[in-house]
Phi, psi and omega in degrees: 000149178299130183299324180292320177295318177301316180299317179297317179297313181297314181293333182274322192243349182263151178297145185302321185293341182251355186302311182297319180296314181296318178298320177298313182295321179294331181279347181259129179299323180287322187264351182305319179300323179298315181297316181289325179295321179299327179296330180284326191251329184230039184298331182293333178266345183264317183269150178287126187294336181293347179257003181257141172228150179274132177266116184294151177283151353287134184253039182251002182264106184297330179293317179292322178295318178298318177298315181298318182288332177290000000 
């Protein structure tokens, strides 16, 4: 991914206290996996909650999810 786009995404959606760390990890070939892995497991502490919404169950219908996100 383009480094500038990654920086914009991190600065926009990640909590301020972790932004520098995530940017550092994304820029390192060895540590990049750590940053992406955290998104899978601890996203509630990494991402800013004002941009998260809960998708109600059943959440397997892609058309309904697309409508909700729009």
